[in-house]
N, C-alpha and C positions, 0 to 999 in steps of 0.2 A: 520644486522637488527638494526636499530637505535631505542632506546626508548626515548620518549619526556616527559620532566617533566617541571613544572612551574619554572621559573626563579624568584628570589627575586621580588616582587611587580608586577609581570606580572599577568594580567587577564588570566584566562584559556583560554579564546577565542583566545588569542595570541598564546598560546601553541597549540592549535589546528589548528591555522593557519600555524603555522611551519610546522605541521605533513602534512598539505596539500600541501604545496608549496615544500616541501623537500622529499616526497615521490615520488619513480619512481617505475615502472612496476616490474622492478627488485628486489625491496626491498619487494613486496608481497610475502609471502609463497604460494607454489602451491596450497594448499587447500584452501585458501583465495581466488585467481584469479579463481580456479576451482569453488567454490561456487558462486562467482559473476557471471559467466557465466550462471550458472543454474537461478539465479535471472532474469539476463537480457533475457534469453529465455522465462521464465515465464511472464516477464513484456510485451515482444513483443507479445506473444500469447494473453494476455487479452486485449492488446491495438487493436488487429486485429480484436477481437470479439467486443470489445467496439465500433468499428467505426460504427456500424448500430444501435447503441441503441438509445433509446428516447433521443430528444434534442440535440443530436450530430451534426445532419445536419443543425439545425438552428445556433449553435454556429459557425461551420465552415462557414456558410454564412455570419453570422456577421463579422467573421474575414476578409473573402476576400472583404468585402465593405469597409474595412478601408483604403486600399491603402497602399503605402509606399515602401520602398526599397526592391526589391526582394532578400531575402537571403537564406531562407529555405523552402524546398519543405513542403506541407501538405500532409503526407503520406494518402493512400486510397482516397484522392479527387482530388489530384493535384493542380498545381500552386504554384507560390512562393509569400511570403510574408515577412515581416520583421521577424526575428529569435523569437522575443518576442511574436509575434502575432501567429506564428506557435505554440510555446509553450502553447498559450492560448486556441488553437484548439486541441492540443494533451493531455493536461492534464486531461480533461474530459473523453476523450477516454480510458485512462489508468485506470480510476477509475469506469466506467460506470457498468462493470458487478459485481463489489464487490468481486473480486476473486483474488486480489492481496496479495503479502505477507505482514505480519504483525510480528513486534518485540515486545514480550510481556512485554518490558520495555518502549517502546517508540512509539508504534501504527504503523500506516502504513508508510512505508520507501520508496519501489521502486516507488510507485505510484506517488511520487514527483520527485525523481531523474531522473528516466528514460525519462519522456517526456521533461523534462528541458534540459537534456543532448543531446537527439535526435534533439531537435529543435536547439540547440546551435552548431551543427556541421556546419551550414550554414555561421558561423562567421569565418571559416578558410578554407583555400583551400584545406586541406587535414587533415582527423582526422584517425590514424591508430586505430585498434582494440586494442592495447596495451594502447594507449592513453585514450581510452574510458573506458576501464576496471578500469585503474587506477583512472580517475576521478569519476567512479560510486563507487568504494569502499572508497575513502577517504569521498565522500559526504555522503554516508550510516553511516559511521562511526562518522562523527560530528553529523548527525541527532539523530542517536541513543543514543550517549553519552550524549548528552543535554537532550534529552527526559528522559533518565534514572536518570539523576541528579535533573531533575524536578519531579521524581516520576510520570511520566505521568498517566499510568494506576494504580497504586496503590493508589494514592489520589483519582482518579476518582470512584474507588470502594469504597471508605469510606466515601467520602464527595460529597456533590452536587456541583462539580465544573467542568469547562471546562477541556478538555483535552490538553491543551498546544497550543503554537504558535511557536514550535521550527523546524516545517517542513521548513520553510525558510531558515534557517541556512545551513542545508545538502544540499539544491538545489543550495544556493549561493556557498558553498564549492565545489560542483561538476562541476558548470558552470566555476567557477573562475579557477579551475584547468585545465578545458579542454581548456579555451582560453589564459592561460598562464599568470593570474594575479601574479604580484610581491608579496612578503610578505605584504609591506605596502599597496598596492592596495586592498589586500583580506581582510586586519585589517579594512580598511576604508569601504570596502564593508559590511562587518559583523556589522559595526556601523550603516550603512545606514538601513540595515535589522532590527536592534533592534528597531530602530526608527520607523517601519513601523509595526512591528508584534503585534499580540493581542492573548489572549487566543483563542484556536480553540472552536467555537460556537458550542455546542451540540445541540443547538435547531435545527439545520438543520437535525437531526436525529428523532426528536419526535414532529409531524409527519415527516417522511423522506421527503425531497424536492430535487428537482434538486440541489440544493446547495451543497449536497453531492458530487456530481461530479464536478460542477462549481468551487468550493473552490479550486480544484485543478488547474484550469486554471489560476487563479489569482497567485498562489504560483509559478508556472512554469514561467509564465510571469514576475513576479516581480523579480525572480531570475536572470533571463537575463538582465533585464533593470538595476538592482541594479549592476551587475558587469561591464556593458558598462559604466554607470556613473563613478564607482570608476576608471576604466581604462583612464577616461578622467580627472581624477583629484579630482572628487568630494569627500570630506572628510566626515567621521563620527565618532562618539565617540569610544574610543578604551576600556573603561569599559563596555563590553558588557554584561557580565555574572553574576558578583559580584557586591557588592556594589548597587547602584540603577539600576543595570542592570536586564537581564531577569529573574534570578533566584528568585529577589526580590518579583515578583509576587506571589511566591509561599511560602515564608519563614514563613508567618505565621501558616502552618501547615505542614511544614517540607520539607526540600530538601537534598539532599545527593552531595555536590560539589565535593567529592572525585572521583565519577565516571566519571567526565569530562577527567581525565587524567591519571587515575590508569592504568599502563601497555600499555600507548598510545604507537602505532607502534609496540607493540610486540604481546598484546591480542587484536584480531579484534573481537570486539562484534557483528559485522553484520554476524557472521557465525551462530549465535544463532536465525536467523529469521525463521518463520515459513511459508511455501508455502501452500496457501489454497486449499483444495479439494473440496469445495463447493462454489458455486456463491451467498454467503450471508453473513451478518455480522459476524465476527468470534465468537461473542457472542452465535451464534446458532450452532457452530461446535462441540462442546463436546456431546451436546444432539443429534444432527442428527447421529452422529457416533456410540453413545451408544445405540439408538434405532435399527439403521441397525445391529449393531453387535449382539444384543438380537435376532432379527428376523432371522438372519443366524444360531446362536447357537442353538436356541430353535425350529426352523422351524415352525414358524407361520406367518400368513399373516396379513394384515390390517383388514379383516373381522373378525378376531378372537380377536381383541383389543375391551376390554369393556372402559378402559380408560388410560391415561397416566399422572403420576405425575413427575414433576421434581424439585429437589431441586438445587438452583442455587446460585452461588456468587453474590454478590451485583452489581458488574460491568454489569453482564448479565441482572440482573433485570433492571437497569437503562437503558440500551440500547435496549432491545429487549422485556420487559414485561411491563413497565410502559410508558404511561397511558394505562391501562388493556382495556379501551373501544375501543382505536385506533388499539391497537396491536392483539385484537381479530377480528376486522373487517377491515383489511387492503385492499385498493383498487388498489392504483398505484403500480408500480413495485417497486420503492424506499421502500414504506411502507411494501410491502410484504418481501423484503430483510432484513428488520429489525423487523420482527414479529416473535418471538420464535414459538408460536402456529402454523402459517401458514407454517413455514419451515420444522418443526418436522412432521406435519401432511402430507406434501407433501413427505417427505422422507418415510414414513410409506408406501405410494402406490408405489413410485417410485425407491426407494432405492438410490436415489441420489437428490440433488438440484442443477439444471443448468439453463441455459438461458430459457429451454423450460418449466421450472417450472412458468415463468412469462408471458406467452403468455394471451391474453384475454379469451382464453378458459380455461387455466389451472386456471386462478384467479378466474373463476366462478364455479369451479367444485364442485358440492354438496357433494361428499363423502369426499373432503379434509375438506371443510366447517363444515360438520357434525362431523368430527373427532376432529376439533378444540373445540368444544364445550365440549369435554371430555377430554381436556387438561388442567391440573391445574399446577400452579408453585408456589412455596414457596421460600423465601430467606433463605440462609443457609450461615451465615458470616463465619463458620469455614472451608468451602470449599476454597480451593487454587483459585487464580485468574483464571478464565475462565474455572475451573473445574465444573462439575455437576453430580448429580446422576439421573439416568432415571430409573423410576419403572413402570412397565407395568402390568396392571391387565387384564388377559384373561377372556373371557366369559365362560370359563370352571372352574373359581374360583382361578386358578394359579396367583401367583405373581412374577415376575421376575425382578430383579434389578442389575443395572451395574453402577458403578462410573468411569467416564472417565476423566483422567488427559491429555492424549496426543493423539491428531488425527493422523490420517495420514498427512503428510507433516510437523509436528512439528519436530525439530532438534533430538528428541529423538525418532522419528517414521517416519524418512525421507522417500521421494519418491525415489524409484530406478530411474535411468536414464531412462529406458523403460516407467516407469509410467509417468514421467515428459514429455517425448516426447508424449506420448497418450494424456496427458492433453492439450499440445500444439495444437494437432491435432484436439481435440473437438472444438477448435475456430474458425478453418478455414471457416466452412460452413457460419458462422455469418459475415464475412467480407463484408463491403460495396463494396468492390473491389475484384473482383473474383481472386483468386490465384491458379494457376494450381499446379498438385502434384509435378511437377519438381521443381517449385519455392518454395514450402513448404520444400521440402526435402533438397533444396540448404539453405534455410534459417536455418533450423536445423543445417545442418553440419557447415555453416559459423559461427554461433553464438557459437556453442560448440567447434570450433576451431577459435574463435574470436582474438587470438593473432597473428594469421597469415593474418589477413585481413588489407591489405594496405591503403583502403580507406572505411570509413564507409558509403560513398555515394553509393557503391555498394549495400548494404543491404537497404538503403532508396529507391533507385530507383526501386529495386524490388517489393515494396509495393506501388508504387506511379503510377498512371496512367499518361499517356502523357497529356500534357496540349493542 
């Protein structure tokens, strides 16, 4: 196992690029490749469900009208389009149900890497499962390390700043690895990427709009275009992260460049990624989990609740509580997914928050809306990132409280493989393209043994209607 460190005068991005180009499947510890397969299965599942969600058909229609060289299939819809346009269609599908994994130091990860890679398979005659896993892992690692160095979530919780624009670097690393960019080409690709990136604009969350998912379309598309340009010899600056590079955007409030390369090639930070149990913003998860745990422990129902009070970290406040007028009266599906009172009230009645929580009937439920008026939230800066304390006052006068640090799916409270498979199967009825039980079982088996797959096209064709 090779460990990569910065050479004299080398921008850390060059070090990261060396890790990407020099890492092979055989270099990956079994626990890393095994965890990657779990993340890939989860990403595939949420993409399946995302294929039928609001605005997706319109995005696919837009993609199909653009024309161009037929390189990659559009899963669930059929037809071949340029790889970058297939990525534009896939990116929003992977994000649409807001149930993709999250790294607590770097924000969303697989939602950017997976659709870019799936679309990029059309650029090669054959992509093996081992090649796909390797590209996925190195892409995740680059994205996470840059996100951690920029203190993506830490700073967003403390200051009114956007959450970074590091996602493009991970997607470029993954695609570059998959299509075989040389070290020099990948360095140029990262230089092109830093010339395009900007802070992740959190205005798309308050109020939540379609840009929450369309943002992923642009990142996935750009990643492929950037790599193809680099392969043709287009150059970019090599001082990508330090000096006047990406981290300079955050230097005024503090960055941690050591995270970029510490233990690189030996310590795989992507294994600390959380798989979501609920189809909502991660900032709602500890509160949902805490309420459900209290209800199960003390055997009370929603009709027994007088009120709910939540103490929440600053990050939770910013993403799902403010502005309060909008968060207590969400109307659209994205607005509901980013509303703490809506998701918590829904969990009180349903013991889960999933896609059926956002139907028109569900969004107009009087019992949920009434309970929302009895939910209060207060900021507690002493709580760890994403942690919360849920206090329920019952009509009989009892007060029950629970502080939650780790929800189901967190690395410290992980899904068993059976639970992950069950989550995958929740997604199937929502596919815009009908998948039979036999196809579903085959997909699960193939992804969990992805290293044995000779051609990723087998998996893509299984989820793609004939044109």
